[in-house]
VMD Tcl script that draws the C-alpha trace (Angstrom):
set ca {
  {114.72 113.17 50.87}
  {112.86 109.96 51.39}
  {112.61 108.18 48.09}
  {108.96 107.60 47.25}
  {108.07 105.20 44.53}
  {105.94 107.09 42.03}
  {104.15 103.96 40.94}
  {104.53 100.37 42.01}
  {103.24 98.49 38.97}
  {105.28 97.19 36.02}
  {103.87 99.64 33.49}
  {105.09 102.53 35.60}
  {108.62 101.12 35.59}
  {108.48 100.97 31.80}
  {107.30 104.61 31.76}
  {110.22 105.58 33.95}
  {112.74 103.89 31.63}
  {111.26 105.61 28.57}
  {111.45 108.98 30.29}
  {115.01 108.30 31.40}
  {116.41 107.47 27.97}
  {114.26 109.68 25.79}
  {114.63 112.88 27.81}
  {116.15 115.89 26.10}
  {117.07 119.35 27.28}
  {114.71 122.05 26.03}
  {116.07 125.41 27.29}
  {113.61 128.15 28.25}
  {114.07 131.66 29.62}
  {112.06 133.40 32.34}
  {113.01 137.02 33.15}
  {111.29 139.47 35.45}
  {112.64 142.46 33.53}
  {114.04 143.00 30.05}
  {117.12 145.06 29.30}
  {116.08 147.79 26.87}
  {119.68 148.37 25.85}
  {122.51 146.02 24.88}
  {124.36 143.53 27.02}
  {128.05 143.17 27.55}
  {129.95 139.90 27.80}
  {129.34 137.90 30.97}
  {131.65 139.36 33.62}
  {130.59 136.72 36.13}
  {130.20 133.12 35.02}
  {129.78 130.44 37.66}
  {129.63 127.06 35.93}
  {130.93 124.89 38.79}
  {134.07 123.92 36.88}
  {134.96 120.79 34.99}
  {137.04 117.67 35.43}
  {137.70 114.10 34.40}
  {135.66 112.41 37.11}
  {131.88 112.42 37.35}
  {131.98 114.34 40.65}
  {133.48 117.74 41.29}
  {134.86 119.23 44.53}
  {132.82 120.69 47.41}
  {131.71 124.33 47.28}
  {132.96 124.89 50.79}
  {131.45 127.91 52.57}
  {129.25 128.89 49.62}
  {126.54 126.58 50.98}
  {125.38 125.24 54.34}
  {124.20 122.00 52.68}
  {126.12 118.78 53.16}
  {128.39 117.77 50.22}
  {128.34 114.15 49.05}
  {130.04 112.52 46.02}
  {126.93 110.47 45.31}
  {124.16 110.38 42.71}
  {121.64 110.11 45.59}
  {122.31 113.03 47.94}
  {119.97 113.04 50.93}
  {117.70 115.90 51.99}
  {119.76 118.97 52.81}
  {122.67 117.65 50.72}
  {124.17 118.45 47.35}
  {126.78 117.18 44.93}
  {128.81 118.62 42.07}
  {128.29 116.26 39.16}
  {128.44 115.88 35.34}
  {125.39 113.64 34.80}
  {122.32 112.70 36.81}
  {120.14 109.69 36.09}
  {119.01 107.50 38.96}
  {115.85 106.67 40.84}
  {113.13 109.25 40.27}
  {115.39 111.82 38.65}
  {115.70 112.66 34.95}
  {118.77 111.62 33.07}
  {120.33 115.10 32.93}
  {123.70 116.50 31.88}
  {125.24 119.85 32.83}
  {123.88 122.87 31.00}
  {127.14 124.53 29.81}
  {127.17 124.30 26.00}
  {129.89 122.22 24.36}
  {131.35 121.22 27.73}
  {130.95 117.47 28.21}
  {133.34 117.54 31.20}
  {131.48 120.41 32.89}
  {129.79 120.14 36.30}
  {126.49 121.37 37.74}
  {125.21 121.68 41.29}
  {122.59 119.03 42.17}
  {120.50 119.94 45.26}
  {118.17 117.78 47.38}
  {116.33 120.48 49.36}
  {116.25 120.47 53.14}
  {112.99 119.83 54.93}
  {113.04 123.43 56.06}
  {113.07 126.30 53.51}
  {116.11 128.52 53.60}
  {119.32 129.74 51.96}
  {121.21 126.96 50.22}
  {123.76 128.95 48.22}
  {125.54 132.24 48.97}
  {128.83 133.50 47.54}
  {130.64 136.81 47.14}
  {131.62 137.87 43.64}
  {135.31 138.57 43.27}
  {134.82 140.71 40.17}
  {134.69 144.49 40.46}
  {131.48 145.66 38.85}
  {131.00 149.06 37.33}
  {129.43 151.52 39.81}
  {125.93 152.87 39.21}
  {125.42 150.40 36.35}
  {122.54 148.10 35.51}
  {123.36 144.38 35.28}
  {121.44 141.27 34.35}
  {121.61 138.35 36.76}
  {120.77 134.96 35.19}
  {120.92 131.31 36.28}
  {119.84 128.03 34.69}
  {117.65 125.70 36.79}
  {115.94 122.34 36.14}
  {113.41 120.38 38.21}
  {114.83 116.86 38.35}
  {111.67 114.99 39.39}
  {110.09 112.55 36.97}
  {106.87 112.56 39.02}
  {104.69 115.18 40.69}
  {106.13 116.10 44.10}
  {107.24 119.15 46.06}
  {108.37 121.82 43.62}
  {111.44 124.01 43.84}
  {110.62 127.67 44.51}
  {113.66 129.91 44.53}
  {114.48 133.47 45.46}
  {117.52 135.02 43.78}
  {118.97 138.06 45.61}
  {121.87 140.40 44.85}
  {123.27 142.25 47.85}
  {126.18 144.44 48.71}
  {128.76 142.87 50.92}
  {127.09 144.64 53.87}
  {123.70 143.08 52.95}
  {122.08 146.02 51.22}
  {119.59 144.52 48.75}
  {120.19 145.59 45.15}
  {117.69 143.30 43.45}
  {115.66 140.15 43.95}
  {113.47 137.72 41.97}
  {111.20 134.85 43.05}
  {110.72 132.07 40.53}
  {107.49 130.70 41.97}
  {106.97 126.97 41.81}
  {109.12 125.36 39.13}
  {106.89 122.58 37.76}
  {107.87 119.11 36.64}
  {108.19 118.57 32.90}
  {107.75 115.59 30.60}
  {111.43 115.64 29.80}
  {114.48 117.16 31.45}
  {114.20 120.91 30.81}
  {116.67 123.64 31.73}
  {115.13 127.07 32.35}
  {117.00 130.35 32.68}
  {115.72 132.75 35.32}
  {116.92 136.32 35.59}
  {116.33 139.91 36.56}
  {118.01 143.31 36.46}
  {119.75 145.04 39.32}
  {121.71 148.27 39.59}
  {124.93 148.77 41.48}
  {125.49 151.68 43.83}
  {128.84 153.24 44.40}
  {129.90 149.84 45.64}
  {131.53 147.60 43.05}
  {131.49 144.29 44.97}
  {128.32 142.20 45.47}
  {127.20 138.75 46.56}
  {124.64 136.22 45.37}
  {122.10 134.59 47.70}
  {119.77 131.78 46.58}
  {116.95 130.70 48.89}
  {114.71 127.64 48.49}
  {111.23 128.71 49.56}
  {109.69 125.23 49.48}
  {110.09 122.24 51.80}
  {112.09 119.15 50.97}
  {111.07 115.58 51.53}
  {108.83 114.36 48.76}
  {110.46 116.27 45.86}
  {112.06 119.71 45.64}
  {115.11 118.28 43.88}
  {116.86 120.54 41.36}
  {120.05 121.31 39.51}
  {121.72 124.71 39.13}
  {124.28 125.82 36.51}
  {125.77 128.75 34.58}
  {125.15 131.79 36.84}
  {126.08 134.96 34.90}
  {126.23 138.75 35.24}
  {126.07 140.97 32.15}
  {126.14 144.74 32.01}
  {123.00 146.31 30.52}
  {123.97 149.53 28.77}
  {123.07 151.73 25.86}
  {121.11 150.11 23.06}
  {123.48 149.31 20.17}
  {121.80 148.38 16.87}
  {124.35 147.04 14.37}
  {124.08 148.01 10.70}
  {125.57 146.48 7.59}
  {125.96 148.81 4.64}
  {123.62 151.16 6.55}
  {120.85 148.55 6.74}
  {119.68 146.55 9.75}
  {121.27 143.33 8.53}
  {123.41 141.42 10.98}
  {124.41 138.82 8.42}
  {125.60 139.49 4.90}
  {127.27 137.53 2.13}
  {129.69 139.39 -0.11}
  {131.92 138.30 -2.92}
  {135.68 138.11 -2.76}
  {137.20 141.47 -3.61}
  {134.18 143.48 -2.45}
  {133.98 145.63 0.65}
  {131.36 146.30 3.31}
  {130.62 149.10 5.78}
  {129.74 148.19 9.38}
  {128.18 150.75 11.69}
  {125.63 151.09 14.48}
  {123.00 153.36 15.96}
  {123.55 153.91 19.68}
  {120.91 155.17 22.11}
  {122.77 156.53 25.09}
  {125.24 159.06 26.38}
  {126.97 161.29 23.83}
  {130.23 160.72 25.68}
  {130.43 157.00 24.97}
  {133.66 155.48 23.73}
  {133.68 152.72 21.09}
  {135.82 149.80 20.04}
  {135.28 147.37 17.13}
  {136.19 143.74 17.72}
  {136.63 140.67 15.51}
  {136.27 137.03 16.48}
  {139.68 135.36 16.16}
  {140.22 131.73 17.22}
  {136.95 131.76 19.22}
  {138.04 134.90 21.08}
  {136.96 138.51 20.58}
  {139.97 140.67 19.72}
  {140.18 144.45 19.42}
  {140.73 145.87 15.94}
  {143.61 148.27 16.35}
  {142.60 151.89 15.83}
  {138.95 151.10 14.99}
  {137.27 153.28 17.65}
  {134.76 155.12 15.47}
  {131.10 154.18 15.26}
  {131.72 153.06 11.65}
  {134.08 150.33 10.42}
  {135.02 150.36 6.74}
  {136.12 146.97 5.47}
  {137.57 148.08 2.16}
  {137.31 146.16 -1.10}
  {139.88 143.38 -1.22}
  {140.66 143.53 2.51}
  {138.81 140.31 3.33}
  {139.88 136.85 2.32}
  {137.44 134.08 1.54}
  {135.82 132.85 4.74}
  {133.38 133.68 7.54}
  {133.98 136.65 9.87}
  {132.28 138.06 12.97}
  {132.44 141.66 14.17}
  {130.84 143.63 17.00}
  {130.93 147.10 18.49}
  {131.67 147.69 22.21}
  {130.54 150.83 24.02}
  {131.08 152.31 27.48}
  {131.62 155.65 29.12}
  {135.13 156.87 28.46}
  {135.89 156.92 32.21}
  {134.98 153.23 32.59}
  {135.96 151.91 29.16}
  {139.09 150.14 30.40}
  {136.96 147.90 32.65}
  {135.41 144.91 30.86}
  {132.67 144.87 33.48}
  {131.43 148.25 32.27}
  {131.20 147.52 28.55}
  {128.20 146.54 26.50}
  {128.34 145.11 23.01}
  {126.24 144.92 19.92}
  {124.98 141.60 18.66}
  {127.54 140.04 16.31}
  {127.59 140.95 12.62}
  {128.34 137.90 10.45}
  {130.12 138.56 7.16}
  {130.50 135.66 4.74}
  {133.05 136.22 1.98}
  {132.50 133.85 -0.92}
  {135.15 132.96 -3.45}
  {134.80 134.41 -6.87}
  {134.77 131.96 -9.74}
  {138.04 132.18 -11.60}
  {137.33 131.60 -15.30}
  {140.45 131.13 -17.42}
  {140.52 131.59 -21.20}
  {143.35 132.00 -23.67}
  {144.07 135.66 -24.25}
  {143.81 135.63 -28.02}
  {142.83 133.34 -30.87}
  {143.38 133.81 -34.59}
  {141.02 132.01 -36.94}
  {140.93 131.92 -40.72}
  {137.72 132.75 -42.50}
  {135.55 129.68 -42.94}
  {137.28 127.74 -40.16}
  {135.92 126.93 -36.69}
  {136.11 129.21 -33.64}
  {136.53 126.96 -30.59}
  {135.86 128.80 -27.33}
  {136.62 127.21 -23.96}
  {136.77 128.19 -20.31}
  {138.52 126.39 -17.46}
  {138.93 127.02 -13.75}
  {135.24 127.50 -13.00}
  {132.11 125.41 -12.92}
  {128.93 126.60 -14.57}
  {126.59 128.13 -15.22}
  {128.23 129.97 -18.12}
  {127.14 132.82 -20.34}
  {129.17 133.65 -23.44}
  {128.51 136.85 -25.38}
  {130.28 138.21 -28.42}
  {130.09 139.97 -31.79}
  {127.12 139.62 -34.11}
  {124.77 138.98 -31.13}
  {126.57 135.77 -30.24}
  {125.32 134.08 -27.05}
  {125.83 130.61 -25.58}
  {125.46 128.86 -22.23}
  {127.82 126.03 -23.12}
  {131.23 125.60 -21.54}
  {132.97 125.20 -24.89}
  {130.82 126.67 -27.65}
  {131.79 126.16 -31.30}
  {131.21 128.58 -34.19}
  {131.61 126.70 -37.45}
  {132.38 128.23 -40.84}
  {133.16 131.53 -39.15}
  {132.78 134.68 -41.22}
  {134.96 137.79 -40.94}
  {132.27 139.59 -38.92}
  {132.84 137.12 -36.07}
  {136.05 138.97 -35.11}
  {136.06 140.75 -31.73}
  {136.00 140.18 -27.97}
  {134.14 137.21 -26.54}
  {133.29 137.32 -22.83}
  {132.33 134.44 -20.57}
  {130.61 135.13 -17.26}
  {130.50 132.42 -14.61}
  {128.52 132.34 -11.38}
  {129.39 130.80 -8.02}
  {126.54 131.28 -5.59}
  {125.82 135.01 -5.78}
  {129.28 135.88 -7.06}
  {130.12 136.36 -10.71}
  {133.35 136.78 -12.63}
  {134.15 137.28 -16.28}
  {137.04 136.68 -18.66}
  {137.59 137.82 -22.23}
  {139.23 136.32 -25.28}
  {140.03 138.29 -28.40}
  {139.28 136.50 -31.66}
  {141.04 137.74 -34.80}
  {139.51 136.73 -38.14}
  {141.78 136.60 -41.17}
  {140.63 136.40 -44.80}
  {141.56 133.30 -46.74}
  {143.30 133.60 -50.16}
  {141.21 133.31 -53.30}
  {142.83 130.56 -55.39}
  {143.31 131.18 -59.09}
  {144.36 128.18 -61.16}
  {144.56 127.71 -64.93}
  {142.97 124.65 -66.48}
  {145.80 122.96 -68.48}
  {145.36 121.47 -71.96}
  {145.72 117.68 -72.22}
  {149.21 116.38 -73.01}
  {150.59 113.29 -74.67}
  {152.41 110.73 -72.56}
  {156.02 111.76 -72.34}
  {155.23 115.44 -72.91}
  {155.13 118.20 -70.24}
  {153.19 121.36 -69.46}
  {153.48 124.24 -66.97}
  {150.75 124.37 -64.31}
  {149.84 127.84 -63.06}
  {148.31 128.95 -59.71}
  {147.95 132.41 -58.17}
  {146.25 134.22 -55.28}
  {148.72 133.67 -52.46}
  {152.33 133.91 -51.36}
  {153.02 130.25 -50.69}
  {152.05 127.15 -52.65}
  {152.11 123.44 -52.03}
  {151.24 120.93 -54.78}
  {150.30 117.30 -54.25}
  {150.91 114.63 -55.30}
  {154.51 115.24 -56.25}
  {154.31 112.66 -59.06}
  {155.48 114.12 -62.35}
  {156.13 117.63 -60.94}
  {159.41 119.53 -61.27}
  {158.73 121.13 -57.84}
  {155.91 121.16 -55.27}
  {156.48 124.51 -53.54}
  {156.24 126.98 -56.43}
  {153.31 128.54 -58.24}
  {154.26 127.24 -61.73}
  {155.71 123.72 -61.64}
  {156.37 121.75 -64.81}
  {154.14 118.68 -64.93}
  {154.97 115.55 -66.90}
  {152.93 112.72 -65.41}
  {152.62 109.42 -67.23}
  {148.89 109.22 -66.67}
  {145.92 111.49 -66.00}
  {146.44 113.04 -62.55}
  {144.32 115.15 -60.16}
  {146.58 117.78 -58.60}
  {145.71 119.72 -55.41}
  {147.39 123.02 -54.69}
  {147.25 124.58 -51.21}
  {147.54 128.34 -51.49}
  {148.55 130.37 -48.42}
  {148.73 134.08 -47.72}
  {151.07 133.49 -44.80}
  {148.30 133.00 -42.21}
  {145.41 131.25 -43.89}
  {145.24 128.76 -46.72}
  {142.76 127.32 -49.16}
  {142.89 124.44 -51.62}
  {142.04 124.13 -55.28}
  {142.24 121.16 -57.62}
  {143.00 120.71 -61.30}
  {143.00 117.61 -63.49}
  {145.77 117.15 -66.06}
  {144.61 114.73 -68.77}
  {147.40 112.59 -70.24}
  {146.83 110.77 -73.55}
  {148.51 107.41 -73.30}
  {151.32 106.71 -75.77}
  {150.32 104.95 -79.00}
  {151.93 101.52 -79.34}
  {151.52 99.14 -82.28}
  {152.35 95.45 -82.03}
  {152.14 93.44 -85.28}
  {152.59 90.06 -83.59}
  {155.08 87.26 -84.21}
  {156.43 86.27 -87.65}
  {154.53 83.43 -89.24}
  {155.22 80.60 -91.76}
  {152.59 79.02 -93.97}
  {152.51 76.58 -96.88}
  {151.59 77.82 -100.22}
  {147.79 77.99 -100.47}
  {147.24 78.36 -96.70}
  {145.90 81.51 -94.86}
  {146.96 83.09 -91.57}
  {145.27 85.58 -89.15}
  {147.54 88.44 -88.12}
  {147.75 89.15 -84.36}
  {147.79 92.95 -84.27}
  {147.49 94.96 -81.05}
  {147.24 98.73 -80.52}
  {147.28 100.58 -77.14}
  {146.92 104.25 -76.24}
  {144.21 106.90 -76.19}
  {142.22 107.82 -79.28}
  {144.28 105.55 -81.57}
  {143.75 104.84 -85.29}
  {145.61 102.12 -87.28}
  {146.14 100.51 -90.74}
  {147.95 97.46 -92.24}
  {150.14 97.94 -95.30}
  {150.42 96.69 -97.96}
  {146.79 95.76 -98.31}
  {147.57 92.96 -100.84}
  {146.25 89.51 -99.91}
  {144.52 90.94 -96.71}
  {140.78 90.58 -96.29}
  {140.55 94.00 -94.47}
  {143.61 96.16 -93.74}
  {141.60 98.29 -91.25}
  {141.06 95.39 -88.86}
  {143.51 94.60 -86.08}
  {143.34 90.90 -87.02}
  {142.97 90.61 -90.78}
  {143.26 87.27 -92.62}
  {146.30 87.06 -94.97}
  {146.62 84.60 -97.90}
  {149.88 85.58 -99.69}
  {151.24 83.29 -102.43}
  {154.84 84.15 -101.53}
  {156.86 85.62 -98.69}
  {155.62 89.07 -97.60}
  {156.15 91.66 -94.85}
  {153.16 93.58 -93.43}
  {153.41 96.81 -91.39}
  {150.90 97.79 -88.66}
  {150.88 101.56 -88.34}
  {149.02 103.34 -85.44}
  {148.62 107.04 -84.79}
  {146.76 109.35 -82.38}
  {143.73 111.41 -83.26}
  {145.04 113.99 -80.76}
  {148.29 114.51 -82.64}
  {150.46 112.46 -80.30}
  {153.35 110.41 -81.72}
  {152.39 107.19 -83.49}
  {153.97 103.75 -83.69}
  {154.59 101.05 -86.36}
  {155.78 97.44 -86.35}
  {156.41 94.80 -89.06}
  {155.48 91.16 -89.23}
  {156.90 88.71 -91.85}
  {155.00 85.83 -93.42}
  {157.08 83.09 -95.02}
  {155.21 81.08 -97.69}
  {156.65 77.60 -98.17}
  {156.25 75.64 -101.41}
  {153.95 72.64 -101.25}
  {155.84 69.33 -101.76}
  {154.86 66.98 -104.68}
  {155.82 63.45 -103.59}
  {155.63 60.63 -106.30}
  {154.39 57.26 -105.02}
  {155.91 55.13 -107.84}
  {159.25 54.92 -109.68}
  {160.46 52.64 -112.50}
  {164.26 52.64 -112.36}
  {164.79 50.76 -115.73}
  {166.93 53.26 -117.66}
  {164.20 54.31 -120.08}
  {164.45 57.86 -118.84}
  {160.90 57.87 -117.52}
  {160.39 57.87 -113.75}
  {163.81 56.39 -113.34}
  {164.36 58.43 -110.09}
  {162.29 59.50 -107.05}
  {162.30 63.30 -107.55}
  {160.30 65.42 -104.96}
  {159.19 68.72 -106.42}
  {159.93 71.83 -104.26}
  {162.13 69.87 -101.85}
  {164.94 72.27 -102.55}
  {162.84 74.90 -100.69}
  {163.65 72.99 -97.49}
  {167.46 72.67 -97.42}
  {167.36 71.42 -93.83}
  {164.97 68.62 -94.61}
  {165.77 64.92 -93.98}
  {164.39 62.27 -96.33}
  {164.39 58.53 -95.50}
  {163.21 55.36 -97.34}
  {162.70 52.08 -95.49}
  {162.04 48.53 -96.66}
  {159.22 46.56 -95.26}
  {161.46 45.26 -92.51}
  {162.25 48.75 -91.26}
  {165.71 48.82 -92.70}
  {166.78 52.19 -94.03}
  {167.82 51.95 -97.62}
  {168.06 55.65 -98.43}
  {168.83 58.90 -96.63}
  {168.77 62.32 -98.34}
  {168.42 66.04 -97.65}
  {166.68 69.05 -99.13}
  {169.58 69.71 -101.53}
  {167.43 68.90 -104.59}
  {169.04 65.48 -105.38}
  {166.68 62.57 -106.13}
  {166.93 58.79 -105.25}
  {167.83 56.48 -108.14}
  {166.23 53.33 -106.60}
  {169.57 51.77 -105.60}
  {170.89 50.57 -102.28}
  {174.60 49.98 -101.97}
  {174.94 50.43 -105.78}
  {172.34 47.82 -106.59}
  {168.76 48.38 -107.64}
  {166.41 47.42 -104.92}
  {163.94 44.65 -105.69}
  {160.50 45.51 -107.00}
  {158.15 46.03 -104.14}
  {156.56 48.51 -101.75}
  {158.78 50.75 -99.65}
  {158.03 53.49 -97.11}
  {159.31 57.06 -96.81}
  {159.55 59.63 -93.98}
  {160.19 63.37 -94.71}
  {161.01 65.80 -91.87}
  {161.19 69.39 -93.14}
  {162.48 70.75 -89.79}
  {160.36 73.90 -90.12}
  {157.69 73.12 -87.59}
  {155.44 71.33 -90.00}
  {154.16 67.84 -89.42}
  {156.46 65.02 -90.56}
  {155.21 63.52 -93.83}
  {155.19 59.75 -94.57}
  {153.76 57.34 -97.08}
  {154.39 54.35 -99.36}
  {156.60 54.23 -102.43}
  {156.23 51.43 -105.07}
  {159.28 50.35 -107.11}
  {158.48 48.73 -110.49}
  {160.60 47.55 -113.49}
}
mol new
graphics top color blue
foreach p $ca { graphics top sphere $p radius 0.5 }
foreach p [lrange $ca 0 end-1] q [lrange $ca 1 end] { graphics top cylinder $p $q radius 0.2 }
display resetview
């Protein structure tokens, strides 16, 4: 054709670009007649092939148009191409679904109307059978020009017309649009036919088109598929269930049938399934999606694919069942917790059980379970429309009833038998002071008050009880350290008593201000021994301890002597010194010289030093009793 610019201004160029890149294929169907029965698979399918390059090979004698491997074939020319998109033509790809490497026939009509495509079909059709002819066509023009107007004809090889259809003008569209045109024809006794396509409009300004996917399908008896005896053609079932497929067929009573299943994108016969009903038994289908259909044809022609018609596909979706997993059995002691749990399945969950138990949790808990909680617990889980259930048996066991005697208090160092009953096994704690921990009647001898816990078991369940054993602490009396005083002095006794519920008394009571006090004041005139006696009000063993008080004589130290032989004060005699045999006695002159040294042996000083009387004067003495008392000192005057 002569290329005519649709519009010569800039805005028209912009419109052209928008149409080129935004065009989409919107398939439509135009049929002169409708098959009232069911179709078979396409037995003729002319899709012009496929390849790696953008252009396919010439059609040879199937057309009298000139072949060119160009995106701009001239008037009266054609090309076999994958994609069109140049000049005043829509950006268009071949029609065959899911076939990016497929070709189509692109035609630029001749100036004169006439046949542009004619080819004999090499497939034997079924005699005296109705077929549907169909072809997909698109007007390539992006502007209003001459319109394609086609006549489709089916003829015998000797040019007897079996059927024809005129499309009328095929208008331009806003976007690239494929339309399917078709009609029905019936074969005679002849099984071979040819296709003739005539362009009824002139070329030149327009009449540019593309042709693709020419098919023949047998039109036979009407087959209405049924699923479980309903008119569903799609059904979802759960794993492990079955389904019945069947059909109602309007046609000859002598028809033969064959069920098929889609396998690896191909329909395959199901061996032996030649009845009008197909039973897919429970458990026969795995999880997944399946397609089935029923083929029908006269028995005499059944072996020929060209004679068969098929039902529309039946889609069966098999969904996986949830697979809840629970432990088979659980044993719980009365008063303890029942812990239910399910794995292997997502929610939702529904637990049911004894005593009207119900929960939607995954892991419900029943605390402080009573004996009436025993029984079967079932969890039901749902996955889509499929449900599954699992059961767990819960056994409830009674707990022992502990019996324990309350023991009497004991004294420290004593023992008593503890007694428990109500079970077959026992465990005492703590072990402190017990003869054994795993018997019912251990001997207890703790040193202090102790809280004992006994766990009593009946072999399956256990319960605890407690008992307190009071221990009276041992009575201990401490009288304190021995003391020494000087005659006339007093001393406070340092008594101490420990233990529970203790009583005490000092004996003898002589020279004590109060013998019932722990710390009485003693003022004995001579040596004495006191005893602190303590005893328990609860009858536990008592205790006693002595303390001695030594009473020393008070020294009488003269401060003057007259050693003149008159028998009066001739010597320095210290009264009561003989009570301190370890004492040291010293006399010093005023120069610090020692002139006398004595002991506590009772001897007195005669006033002499080295056998001579010392001169009259003042001397000094020092007395150390060596009994812890303070050293005594003073002056001593010697006269004549």
